[in-house]
VOGU-3710 file (C-alpha; in Angstrom, 3 decimals, decimal comma):
1> manikfsqft> 189,380/20,649/-6,264  192,954/21,104/-5,089  195,551/19,193/-6,874  193,148/17,825/-9,477  194,520/17,687/-12,929  192,593/18,912/-15,916  193,149/15,548/-17,441  190,829/14,121/-14,907  187,829/16,091/-16,401  185,757/14,776/-19,252
11> nqaaadttyl> 187,465/15,297/-22,555  186,050/17,968/-24,842  185,899/18,128/-28,585  188,853/19,685/-30,258  186,726/22,642/-31,495  185,796/23,665/-27,945  188,722/25,690/-26,735  186,735/27,672/-24,098  185,104/25,952/-21,138  184,436/26,235/-17,384
21> vgydgtdntn> 185,512/23,654/-14,830  184,072/23,161/-11,353  182,311/20,951/-8,882  178,685/20,300/-9,480  177,938/18,860/-6,019  178,845/15,263/-6,663  181,792/15,363/-8,916  184,305/17,599/-10,572  183,160/18,503/-14,142  183,656/20,974/-17,039
31> ytkaqiktwl> 181,040/22,919/-19,037  180,882/24,247/-22,583  179,657/27,769/-23,461  176,312/26,435/-24,688  175,793/24,557/-21,420  176,547/27,671/-19,418  174,026/29,787/-21,526  171,284/27,246/-20,988  172,074/27,088/-17,310  171,826/30,885/-16,901
41> ttgsnaiptl> 168,585/31,438/-18,877  166,317/28,425/-18,159  164,927/26,534/-15,290  165,176/27,374/-11,625  168,733/28,512/-12,057  167,811/31,216/-14,674  169,125/34,754/-14,077  166,310/37,503/-14,500  166,469/39,668/-17,733  166,665/43,547/-17,735
51> yslddtlssn> 162,883/44,112/-18,010  161,510/40,964/-16,337  161,344/42,575/-12,857  160,157/45,902/-11,403  162,858/48,051/-9,818  163,849/51,580/-8,783  166,660/53,674/-10,174  169,139/54,487/-7,409  170,541/57,457/-9,353  170,339/59,130/-12,747
61> rtitmdgktl> 170,916/56,862/-15,703  171,771/57,703/-19,297  171,225/55,602/-22,422  173,542/56,836/-25,151  172,008/56,102/-28,575  175,242/56,759/-30,467  173,401/56,981/-33,811  171,146/53,995/-33,111  167,378/53,819/-32,563  165,668/52,901/-29,288
71> smaqasgntv> 162,299/51,228/-29,916  159,711/50,459/-27,254  157,290/47,919/-28,759  154,388/46,164/-27,132  151,785/43,635/-28,044  148,306/44,784/-29,007  146,421/46,228/-26,056  149,476/46,897/-23,873  150,445/50,385/-22,694  153,787/52,101/-22,211
81> tfsgannsgm> 153,500/54,401/-19,144  155,891/57,124/-17,991  155,099/58,270/-14,431  156,704/59,495/-11,265  155,766/59,687/-7,648  155,733/63,465/-7,734  153,685/63,516/-11,010  156,447/65,414/-12,643  155,548/63,935/-16,039  157,917/63,201/-18,859
91> aitggnnyiv> 160,153/65,469/-20,834  161,453/64,714/-24,339  164,148/67,226/-25,102  166,202/67,909/-28,149  167,748/70,743/-30,071  164,403/72,640/-30,209  163,031/71,769/-26,720  159,816/69,973/-27,744  157,918/69,427/-24,476  154,944/67,067/-24,191
101> sfngtyaiss> 154,314/67,484/-20,414  155,909/69,509/-17,649  155,099/69,577/-13,948  151,567/68,375/-14,657  150,317/71,887/-15,591  149,268/70,742/-19,035  149,387/67,474/-20,942  148,297/65,603/-24,020  145,939/62,801/-22,991  143,238/60,589/-24,417
111> iatstsdaiv> 139,820/60,679/-22,800  136,424/59,212/-23,588  133,501/61,569/-24,270  129,808/60,787/-24,538  130,102/60,175/-28,273  133,695/59,263/-29,082  137,277/59,291/-27,947  139,178/62,553/-28,080  142,697/63,877/-27,726  142,699/66,802/-25,296
121> lrtsadasad> 145,269/69,571/-24,765  144,640/70,333/-21,104  146,008/72,968/-18,687  145,739/73,205/-14,924  142,191/73,265/-13,550  143,229/75,763/-10,901  141,200/78,926/-11,414  144,135/81,064/-10,279  146,644/79,360/-12,542  147,935/81,617/-15,312
131> tsilidsrsp> 148,571/78,949/-17,920  148,091/78,832/-21,688  148,167/76,396/-24,569  150,209/77,658/-27,544  150,013/76,055/-31,001  152,715/77,766/-32,999  153,226/76,970/-36,708  155,699/79,756/-37,389  158,715/78,784/-39,401  161,055/80,477/-41,896
141> ganadlhlkt> 159,195/78,767/-44,768  156,573/80,768/-46,706  154,027/77,906/-46,701  153,871/77,175/-42,964  150,164/76,905/-42,101  148,060/75,885/-39,126  145,419/73,414/-40,293  142,334/72,640/-38,200  140,585/69,845/-40,069  137,349/68,172/-39,038
151> atklkidlpv> 134,864/65,918/-40,769  131,800/67,736/-39,413  131,939/70,783/-37,105  134,557/73,021/-35,531  133,557/73,953/-31,963  135,063/76,895/-30,093  134,223/77,348/-26,362  134,837/80,811/-24,935  133,918/82,254/-21,521  131,013/84,074/-23,218
161> aatvgyvlka> 128,666/81,428/-24,608  127,831/81,614/-28,329  124,305/82,453/-29,482  122,818/81,517/-32,834  123,760/84,187/-35,345  126,743/85,464/-33,287  130,099/86,018/-34,983  133,664/85,714/-33,675  134,930/89,282/-33,329  138,376/90,738/-32,609
171> ddtagnvswg> 138,389/92,573/-29,268  141,787/94,235/-29,711  144,871/94,303/-31,904  146,542/91,671/-29,718  144,298/88,991/-31,207  141,836/88,483/-28,349  138,421/87,392/-29,639  134,961/86,868/-28,210  131,433/86,022/-29,372  129,247/88,995/-30,309
181> aetdtdtgit> 126,015/89,796/-32,117  126,261/90,622/-35,848  125,313/94,200/-36,800  124,444/95,840/-40,170  127,444/98,099/-39,909  129,921/95,240/-39,653  129,992/94,235/-43,337  127,938/94,599/-46,527  126,659/97,650/-48,468  126,305/100,751/-46,351
191> svtyavgade> 125,370/103,357/-48,967  124,563/103,815/-52,684  125,551/106,796/-54,836  123,552/107,627/-57,974  125,335/109,376/-60,860  123,001/111,923/-62,465  123,516/114,891/-64,740  123,206/118,546/-63,853  119,668/119,703/-62,975  118,453/116,106/-62,984
201> tspltgtits> 117,238/113,761/-60,300  117,729/110,026/-60,078  114,845/107,818/-61,169  115,946/105,218/-58,565  115,759/105,110/-54,752  117,841/102,656/-52,710  117,093/101,167/-49,261  119,547/99,003/-47,266  117,966/96,617/-44,761  119,782/93,676/-43,099
211> raleltsnky> 122,644/93,885/-45,599  120,151/93,791/-48,529  119,982/96,615/-51,082  116,522/97,307/-52,516  116,227/99,593/-55,583  112,892/101,270/-56,324  112,021/102,833/-59,699  110,347/106,198/-59,197  107,457/107,347/-61,340  107,549/110,595/-63,290
221> ggaskvgyvp> 107,484/113,541/-60,966  107,556/116,587/-63,220  109,230/118,152/-66,241  112,528/118,577/-64,374  112,889/114,888/-63,601  114,332/113,800/-66,943  114,968/110,064/-67,057  111,844/108,978/-65,236  109,297/106,762/-66,983  105,957/108,557/-66,613
231> qggtsttflr> 102,677/106,851/-65,951  99,652/107,110/-68,209  100,870/105,673/-71,526  98,399/103,688/-73,666  98,431/101,868/-76,995  97,244/105,052/-78,758  99,767/107,506/-77,254  103,485/108,058/-77,604  106,223/109,313/-75,233  107,442/112,736/-76,272
241> gdgtwvtptd> 110,990/114,003/-75,708  109,985/116,165/-72,733  108,864/113,067/-70,788  105,108/113,287/-71,337  102,618/110,945/-72,982  100,871/112,590/-75,947  97,721/111,692/-77,865  98,100/112,605/-81,595  96,040/115,611/-82,705  95,670/117,564/-85,962
251> stdnaagtag> 97,153/120,744/-84,515  100,157/119,542/-82,503  102,125/116,384/-83,003  100,308/114,254/-85,538  97,539/114,510/-88,095  94,551/112,386/-87,197  93,668/111,351/-90,742  91,872/108,084/-91,360  93,013/104,482/-91,095  95,553/103,585/-93,779
261> qlqyttgsgv> 96,668/107,127/-94,668  100,390/107,890/-94,874  101,826/110,762/-92,832  104,835/112,981/-93,384  106,754/115,614/-91,459  106,379/119,271/-92,361  109,967/119,978/-91,312  108,985/121,818/-88,136  108,383/118,835/-85,869  104,773/118,465/-86,965
271> faatpdmvyt> 103,328/115,495/-88,849  100,536/115,775/-91,381  98,436/113,280/-93,331  97,297/113,507/-96,935  94,218/111,822/-98,417  96,003/111,616/-101,781  98,325/108,850/-100,595  96,601/105,891/-98,955  98,070/102,541/-97,914  95,807/99,510/-97,950
281> tdqlkvqntl> 96,541/95,796/-97,745  99,289/94,936/-100,280  98,809/98,293/-102,054  100,231/101,788/-101,984  97,675/104,014/-103,694  98,608/107,523/-104,847  95,414/109,341/-105,721  96,941/112,145/-107,749  100,541/112,385/-108,955  103,541/110,228/-108,061
291> yldgngasag> 106,742/111,869/-109,266  109,987/109,882/-109,400  112,840/112,341/-109,798  116,213/111,601/-111,395  119,430/111,510/-109,381  121,804/113,591/-111,541  123,605/116,650/-110,208  123,533/118,350/-113,626  122,190/117,913/-117,162  123,446/114,685/-118,712
301> sgsagivklg> 124,544/113,120/-115,403  122,823/110,495/-113,304  119,754/108,503/-114,305  116,150/109,321/-115,019  113,368/108,200/-112,701  112,353/104,549/-113,153  109,274/102,626/-112,079  110,215/98,942/-111,766  107,555/96,242/-111,844  109,101/93,137/-110,268
311> celagashyv> 108,162/89,502/-110,802  106,118/87,563/-108,281  109,166/86,317/-106,306  109,955/88,625/-103,387  113,430/90,139/-103,702  113,955/88,799/-107,248  115,898/90,794/-109,836  113,411/90,217/-112,669  111,387/93,295/-113,536  110,065/95,522/-116,325
321> glegpnhsgn> 110,798/99,200/-115,870  109,352/102,461/-117,167  112,136/105,050/-117,471  111,841/108,797/-117,956  113,374/110,684/-120,925  116,817/112,252/-121,128  117,233/115,854/-120,066  118,542/116,764/-123,526  115,148/115,928/-125,093  113,605/118,943/-123,353
331> tqynikfpda> 110,217/117,195/-123,348  107,313/117,197/-120,974  104,421/114,980/-121,959  102,017/112,484/-120,483  100,848/109,176/-121,911  97,155/108,601/-121,281  95,991/105,013/-121,570  92,800/104,285/-123,506  89,478/103,596/-121,849  88,776/100,585/-124,050
341> tpsankmlia> 89,679/97,122/-122,811  92,493/95,616/-124,926  92,132/92,352/-126,803  94,665/89,894/-128,189  96,995/91,017/-131,009  96,293/94,731/-130,438  98,950/97,434/-130,310  99,053/100,569/-128,162  99,521/103,605/-130,394  99,349/107,361/-129,918
351> nsmtgttanm> 95,930/108,074/-131,421  95,791/111,826/-130,792  97,411/114,641/-128,788  95,702/116,937/-126,299  98,198/119,575/-125,258  101,154/117,565/-123,849  99,099/114,413/-123,384  99,330/111,544/-125,885  95,980/109,782/-125,977  96,705/106,100/-126,579
361> awrdmydadg> 94,445/103,631/-128,358  94,377/99,878/-128,943  94,728/99,150/-132,645  95,517/96,413/-135,130  98,735/97,127/-136,967  96,974/97,948/-140,268  93,526/99,081/-139,173  94,214/102,680/-140,267  95,789/104,302/-143,333  99,186/105,823/-142,867
371> tltairtvtm> 101,852/107,684/-144,813  105,555/106,957/-144,895  107,548/110,021/-143,925  110,917/108,582/-144,977  112,470/105,518/-146,531  111,786/102,433/-144,480  113,455/99,029/-144,712  112,101/95,751/-143,380  115,003/93,348/-142,988  113,705/89,802/-143,393
381> gahnltfast> 116,826/88,012/-142,230  116,136/84,266/-142,243  112,378/84,768/-141,943  109,477/85,072/-144,407  106,984/87,901/-144,471  103,485/86,611/-145,246  100,319/88,600/-145,921  97,580/86,103/-145,086  93,822/86,386/-145,424  91,041/84,048/-144,371
391> tagqevkfqk> 88,551/85,655/-146,799  88,559/84,709/-150,524  89,380/87,526/-152,937  91,315/89,701/-150,489  94,167/91,588/-152,150  97,473/93,226/-151,375  97,664/96,236/-153,686  100,765/98,135/-154,772  99,399/101,254/-156,461  102,735/102,253/-158,004
401> nvridgqsyt> 105,711/100,393/-159,346  106,882/97,266/-157,581  110,555/96,427/-157,772  111,707/92,936/-156,928  115,447/92,426/-156,637  115,245/88,677/-156,961  112,634/86,139/-157,951  108,909/86,643/-158,150  106,966/83,426/-158,532  103,745/81,604/-157,852
411> pletisstns> 104,141/78,231/-156,172  103,037/75,261/-158,346  99,660/73,947/-157,217  99,286/70,197/-157,887  95,749/68,880/-158,458  94,866/65,305/-157,708  93,707/63,229/-160,702  89,948/63,491/-161,338  87,533/63,196/-164,267  86,055/66,677/-163,553
421> wtpdwdsgnv> 88,108/69,689/-162,386  87,228/73,330/-161,685  90,407/75,405/-161,285  90,412/77,916/-158,339  92,872/80,701/-159,133  92,988/81,749/-155,445  94,983/78,527/-154,965  97,745/79,755/-157,245  98,435/81,125/-160,764  100,245/77,959/-161,908
431> qtmeltaatt> 98,482/74,633/-161,439  99,174/71,122/-162,762  97,256/67,874/-162,941  98,230/64,371/-164,093  95,638/62,848/-166,440  94,695/59,307/-165,513  91,452/59,251/-167,504  89,343/61,438/-169,777  88,782/64,721/-167,868  86,469/67,751/-168,169
441> innpsnievg> 88,034/71,093/-167,166  85,219/73,384/-166,031  85,184/77,187/-166,102  87,498/78,395/-163,268  86,516/80,379/-160,148  87,970/83,616/-158,702  89,084/85,042/-162,051  90,961/88,354/-161,692  90,698/90,321/-164,973  94,123/90,906/-166,458
451> atyiiilkqd> 95,740/88,012/-164,622  97,823/85,380/-166,403  97,322/81,740/-165,449  99,071/78,531/-166,526  97,721/74,966/-166,609  100,133/72,041/-167,071  98,466/68,786/-168,199  100,582/65,617/-167,959  99,740/62,133/-169,238  100,271/59,282/-166,836
461> gdgshtvtwg> 102,285/56,183/-167,725  99,518/54,913/-170,015  98,829/58,152/-171,977  96,084/58,785/-174,606  93,786/60,620/-172,086  91,613/63,408/-173,545  90,325/66,736/-172,151  87,019/68,579/-172,653  87,079/72,381/-171,998  84,429/74,706/-170,579
471> naynfpastp> 83,144/77,620/-172,719  85,266/80,249/-170,930  88,432/78,823/-172,542  88,888/80,545/-175,984  91,591/79,031/-178,205  92,742/80,441/-181,544  90,127/79,878/-184,277  87,892/78,556/-181,520  89,701/75,231/-181,807  91,123/73,594/-178,682
481> ptlttganka> 94,517/71,943/-179,246  94,913/68,215/-179,678  96,868/67,244/-176,577  99,913/65,037/-176,690  98,888/61,460/-175,876  102,287/59,911/-175,308  102,954/58,383/-171,912  104,412/60,926/-169,374  104,219/63,704/-171,985  103,071/67,215/-170,910
491> dvitlvayss> 101,332/70,194/-172,529  101,348/73,827/-171,275  98,210/75,983/-171,614  98,626/79,764/-170,966  95,502/81,741/-170,113  95,010/85,551/-169,965  91,832/86,749/-168,230  90,248/89,155/-170,674  87,092/89,305/-168,603  85,481/87,307/-165,844
501> tvlmctsvld> 84,048/84,975/-168,500  86,680/85,029/-171,281  90,096/83,408/-170,986  92,333/83,779/-174,044  94,326/80,578/-174,278  97,453/79,443/-176,128  99,203/76,096/-175,980  102,697/74,673/-176,283  102,695/70,873/-176,647  104,775/67,741/-176,327
511> fett> 107,147/68,431/-173,360  109,190/65,692/-171,733  108,695/65,414/-167,972  111,738/63,304/-167,208
//
């Protein structure tokens, strides 16, 4: 290529300022950078890359990362292997000397077992080798832990084979462990202490077997063993304070009595029964005297004894009570009820006295004579007082003077119109009848001698009606009056009963009624 000018080479584009010139075997030529790159990396002329050929280091080599990351990546299924002819392994060192393998004495490797793959931490198989595997999680932090996590079981193989029921036991304070049989004295309850009082024994006994505590309740063993439950109790006995079962007797702890009798204490620890107080179904029967005392501390204080008879509703506040007298009355008496069965409208009165007992009797209010011992007043208020009788001729007699501060009258008895009338003086002392036709007035009934009666005869709207009198009516000169005949006129006949057959009559005629 001597003496060849660059102008003789093929012209390049203006942008290509870097190129290589040379002889290609047939001619002088020049090459661009792209042509040179293709020439070096493809075809038969390609130069091998860094990892395309196996080779041997001739001396130590260092790759300085300088803050960058070195990644070794491989396709699926490929393996990155670090090995040496002397099996010296691989060391990854740093500020804390983390070692994965050294001199082949131990390594982390993946092996296949009969059931699955496993990662094994393995030391030298040489029986004389003094090698160990150390897993150390110590760090300055308070939460540094060693976690052994498995989905099923954790297996530990020691020189002494494990037996079912064995436990892992510490052999010394250095942390050496081995398999050993479990014993009762290792853990669990070893003894039981019973707290009992002075001069007493425990009613319980404890037995420890295979770490199980069994408590047994002891039966009664004598008077000194307070707290025991004695044997022998039945439905008819009771447990006494000294720890013995007792059957009630008349002379010791309970009076026998009969079914339903009430019992009481005598104050000395003995119970007695009395036949005077008997309880039966829904009844409390006292066969002699039931005394309800008052509750006052002194005369005039407190309340007297009361017997309350409640209504039929349980717990209700409705009742009728019988209350004792005041202390100031200084009285002691009994009220004895009568033997006779009461009837309607009877009153209970003190009929007689026997000593301090008032003998009561059932009486009508007025079935016996009585005497007023002082002035008495009956206040009527807005009510009437009526003395009624169902028997004709019965009388209310006032044997002395009768004073009436107010009116005294006989209600007017009106007789229906009839052509024949017999007055009945028990119907009233003043009677009236309207004449509608000629009428006969017969001799009256129930004449009371000395009584005064009045008959008012009124003509109806037509008038001119006449009256014929019975022979008991005696008018002056034995001549009955000629009655007024004008329409609606009235005549008044006054009668005084001289005897049961003679009525002395006078008349006043011609009264207006409107």
